[in-house]
C-alpha positions as CSV (number, residue, x, y, z in Angstrom):
1,X,69.0,120.7,90.6
2,X,69.6,120.7,94.4
3,X,70.5,117.1,94.3
4,X,73.1,117.6,91.6
5,X,74.5,120.7,93.4
6,X,74.9,118.7,96.6
7,X,76.5,115.9,94.8
8,X,78.9,118.3,93.1
9,X,79.8,119.9,96.4
10,X,80.5,116.6,98.0
11,X,82.7,115.5,95.1
12,X,84.6,118.8,95.2
13,X,85.1,118.4,98.9
14,X,86.4,114.9,98.5
15,X,88.8,116.1,95.7
16,X,90.0,118.9,97.8
17,X,90.9,116.5,100.7
18,X,92.7,114.1,98.3
19,X,94.6,117.0,96.7
20,X,95.5,118.4,100.2
21,X,97.0,115.0,101.2
22,X,98.9,114.8,97.9
23,X,100.2,118.3,98.3
24,X,101.4,117.5,101.9
25,X,103.2,114.4,100.7
26,X,104.9,116.3,97.9
27,X,106.0,119.0,100.2
28,X,107.5,116.5,102.6
29,X,109.3,114.7,99.8
30,X,110.7,118.0,98.4
31,X,111.8,119.1,101.9
32,X,113.5,115.7,102.3
33,X,115.3,116.1,99.0
34,X,116.5,119.6,99.8
35,X,117.6,119.1,103.4
36,X,118.4,115.4,103.8
37,X,120.1,114.7,100.5
38,X,123.4,113.7,102.2
39,X,121.9,110.9,104.3
40,X,118.9,110.0,102.0
41,X,118.7,106.3,101.2
42,X,117.1,104.7,98.2
43,X,114.5,102.7,100.3
44,X,113.3,106.0,101.8
45,X,112.9,107.5,98.3
46,X,111.0,104.4,97.2
47,X,108.7,104.7,100.2
48,X,107.9,108.3,99.3
49,X,107.2,107.4,95.7
50,X,104.9,104.6,96.8
51,X,103.0,107.0,99.0
52,X,102.6,109.5,96.2
53,X,101.5,106.7,93.7
54,X,98.9,105.5,96.1
55,X,97.5,108.9,96.7
56,X,97.3,109.6,92.9
57,X,95.5,106.3,92.4
58,X,93.0,107.3,95.1
59,X,92.5,110.6,93.4
60,X,91.8,108.9,90.1
61,X,89.3,106.6,91.7
62,X,87.4,109.6,93.2
63,X,87.3,111.2,89.7
64,X,86.1,108.0,88.1
65,X,83.5,107.2,90.7
66,X,80.0,106.9,89.5
67,X,78.7,109.5,91.9
68,X,81.2,112.1,90.8
69,X,79.7,114.3,88.1
70,X,81.6,115.1,84.9
71,X,83.6,118.2,85.9
72,X,84.3,119.0,82.2
73,X,80.6,119.9,81.8
74,X,80.9,122.5,84.6
75,X,81.6,126.1,83.6
76,X,83.4,128.4,86.0
77,X,82.3,132.0,85.7
78,X,83.9,134.8,87.8
79,X,81.2,136.7,89.6
80,X,83.3,139.4,91.2
81,X,86.5,141.0,89.8
82,X,88.3,143.4,92.0
83,X,91.8,144.9,92.0
84,X,91.8,145.0,95.8
85,X,93.5,142.4,97.9
86,X,91.2,139.6,99.0
87,X,92.3,138.0,102.3
88,X,90.0,135.0,102.0
89,X,91.3,134.3,98.5
90,X,94.9,134.7,99.7
91,X,94.2,132.2,102.5
92,X,92.6,129.6,100.3
93,X,95.4,129.8,97.7
94,X,98.1,130.0,100.4
95,X,99.3,133.4,99.2
96,X,99.6,132.5,95.5
97,X,96.6,134.6,94.3
98,X,96.2,137.8,96.5
99,X,93.8,139.5,94.1
100,X,91.2,138.2,91.6
101,X,91.4,140.9,88.9
102,X,91.1,141.1,85.1
103,X,94.8,140.3,84.8
104,X,94.9,136.9,86.6
105,X,91.5,135.6,85.6
106,X,92.5,134.5,82.0
107,X,95.5,132.6,83.4
108,X,93.7,130.8,86.3
109,X,90.5,130.0,84.4
110,X,92.2,129.1,81.1
111,X,90.9,125.8,79.6
112,X,93.5,125.8,76.8
113,X,97.3,125.9,76.8
114,X,99.3,129.0,76.4
115,X,99.4,130.3,72.8
116,X,103.1,129.5,72.6
117,X,102.6,125.9,73.9
118,X,99.7,125.4,71.6
119,X,101.7,126.6,68.6
120,X,104.5,124.2,69.5
121,X,102.1,121.3,69.8
122,X,100.6,122.0,66.4
123,X,104.1,122.0,64.9
124,X,104.9,118.7,66.5
125,X,101.7,117.2,65.3
126,X,102.4,118.4,61.7
127,X,105.9,117.0,61.8
128,X,104.6,113.6,63.0
129,X,102.0,113.5,60.3
130,X,104.7,114.0,57.6
131,X,106.6,110.8,58.7
132,X,105.6,107.8,56.7
133,X,104.7,104.4,58.2
134,X,108.0,102.8,57.1
135,X,110.1,105.6,58.5
136,X,108.2,105.6,61.8
137,X,108.7,101.8,62.1
138,X,112.4,102.2,61.4
139,X,112.7,104.9,64.0
140,X,110.8,102.7,66.5
141,X,113.1,99.8,65.9
142,X,116.2,102.0,66.2
143,X,115.0,103.4,69.5
144,X,114.2,99.9,70.8
145,X,117.7,98.7,69.8
146,X,119.3,101.6,71.6
147,X,117.3,100.9,74.7
148,X,118.2,97.2,74.6
149,X,121.9,98.0,74.3
150,X,121.7,100.4,77.1
151,X,119.9,98.0,79.4
152,X,122.4,95.2,78.5
153,X,125.4,97.5,79.3
154,X,123.9,98.6,82.6
155,X,123.2,94.9,83.6
156,X,126.8,94.0,82.6
157,X,128.3,96.7,84.7
158,X,126.2,95.6,87.6
159,X,127.3,92.0,87.3
160,X,131.0,93.1,87.0
161,X,130.7,95.3,90.1
162,X,129.1,92.4,92.0
163,X,131.7,89.9,90.9
164,X,134.5,92.4,91.7
165,X,133.0,92.9,95.2
166,X,132.9,89.1,95.7
167,X,136.6,88.8,94.6
168,X,137.6,91.5,97.0
169,X,135.8,89.9,99.9
170,X,137.1,86.4,99.2
171,X,139.7,85.4,101.8
172,X,143.1,84.6,100.3
173,X,145.0,83.4,103.4
174,X,144.6,81.0,106.3
175,X,144.8,82.8,109.7
176,X,145.8,79.6,111.5
177,X,148.9,79.1,109.2
178,X,149.8,82.8,109.4
179,X,149.7,82.7,113.3
180,X,151.8,79.5,113.4
181,X,154.4,81.0,111.0
182,X,154.6,84.2,113.0
183,X,155.0,82.3,116.3
184,X,157.7,80.1,114.8
185,X,159.7,83.0,113.4
186,X,159.3,85.3,116.5
187,X,159.4,82.8,119.4
188,X,160.6,79.5,117.8
189,X,157.3,77.8,118.7
190,X,157.0,74.3,117.2
191,X,160.6,74.1,115.9
192,X,161.8,71.6,118.6
193,X,159.6,68.9,117.0
194,X,160.8,69.7,113.5
195,X,162.6,66.9,111.6
196,X,164.2,66.9,108.2
197,X,162.4,64.7,105.6
198,X,163.4,61.0,105.8
199,X,164.5,61.1,109.4
200,X,162.9,58.8,112.0
201,X,163.8,60.8,115.1
202,X,165.7,63.7,116.4
203,X,168.6,61.6,117.7
204,X,169.5,59.8,114.4
205,X,173.2,60.1,113.5
206,X,173.9,62.6,110.8
207,X,170.4,64.1,111.2
208,X,170.4,66.4,114.3
209,X,167.2,67.9,115.6
210,X,166.3,71.5,115.0
211,X,166.8,72.3,118.7
212,X,170.4,71.1,118.6
213,X,171.2,73.0,115.5
214,X,169.7,76.1,116.9
215,X,171.6,75.7,120.1
216,X,174.9,75.2,118.2
217,X,174.2,78.2,116.0
218,X,173.3,80.4,118.9
219,X,176.4,79.4,120.8
220,X,178.6,80.3,117.9
221,X,176.8,83.6,117.5
222,X,177.4,84.5,121.1
223,X,181.1,83.8,120.8
224,X,181.3,86.1,117.8
225,X,179.3,88.9,119.4
226,X,181.6,89.0,122.5
227,X,184.6,89.7,120.3
228,X,186.7,86.7,121.6
229,X,189.3,85.2,119.3
230,X,188.3,82.5,117.0
231,X,190.5,80.1,118.9
232,X,187.9,80.0,121.7
233,X,185.4,78.3,119.5
234,X,187.4,75.0,119.9
235,X,187.1,74.9,123.8
236,X,183.5,75.9,123.5
237,X,182.7,73.1,121.2
238,X,184.8,70.6,123.2
239,X,182.8,71.7,126.3
240,X,179.6,70.8,124.4
241,X,181.1,67.4,123.6
242,X,182.0,66.8,127.2
243,X,178.5,67.6,128.2
244,X,177.2,65.1,125.7
245,X,179.6,62.3,127.0
246,X,178.7,63.0,130.6
247,X,182.3,63.4,132.0
248,X,182.6,64.3,135.7
249,X,182.2,67.9,136.7
250,X,179.8,68.7,133.8
251,X,176.0,68.8,133.9
252,X,174.7,66.1,131.5
253,X,172.7,67.5,128.7
254,X,169.9,65.9,126.8
255,X,170.9,67.8,123.6
256,X,172.8,65.8,121.0
257,X,174.9,68.0,118.8
258,X,176.8,67.0,115.7
259,X,179.6,69.5,115.2
260,X,180.0,68.5,111.5
261,X,176.3,69.3,110.9
262,X,176.6,72.9,112.3
263,X,177.5,74.2,108.9
264,X,174.4,72.6,107.4
265,X,171.3,74.8,106.9
266,X,168.5,73.5,109.2
267,X,165.9,73.9,106.5
268,X,168.0,72.3,103.7
269,X,166.0,69.9,101.6
């Protein structure tokens, strides 16, 4: 008897330690859910679940250990019932059970469910027994079909969301071409080497270079902005021709301008 009592006490102590660890983990997880819900991440939740699962498995191993006696064979009998407050009982139960009286003993030492729960359980058992085998099989197949459709819908939504994210993240432009276009429009970078299709060089007759066309267009624009009469365009253009022929008194220019081509669009194809 003494050996069995010592074994029972050791098993109860081990169970109490495991339950205390499980209770502490549950309290930490509940506190995290209540206070850190706004910055809580799914990996953190999974870590908490993994810790609780491991502690439950350890508790089951302790219960199933060969040295642990069958607790169902043990009977708990209250030795002292008192309506007065018991400080030791309050400390051990962490304030949940301040007194051990006739009112709380049936609830805490109950080995059967509440009468209401027991009645509901009996009703459910009776309803389940009334269902035939064929009807039960049909209900099982219907439930499996609903679960399969739900899983397929969830997986489809996940695939669509992933594909949508990939489409949004895919680059639809070339940064190099964009920078070159902005530089050409804003600063004229790279336009001096531009040639129309089919031309062999910037100085070919009838195919002026982009620099000459731009110079002629800018000169005409300057004349119009100063408000001078249109008759002044003739001397301006003749001055450009004199600069091309290299007559005395004019600085020779390396720009070859064809006056007839000034009306042509430089990007005409």
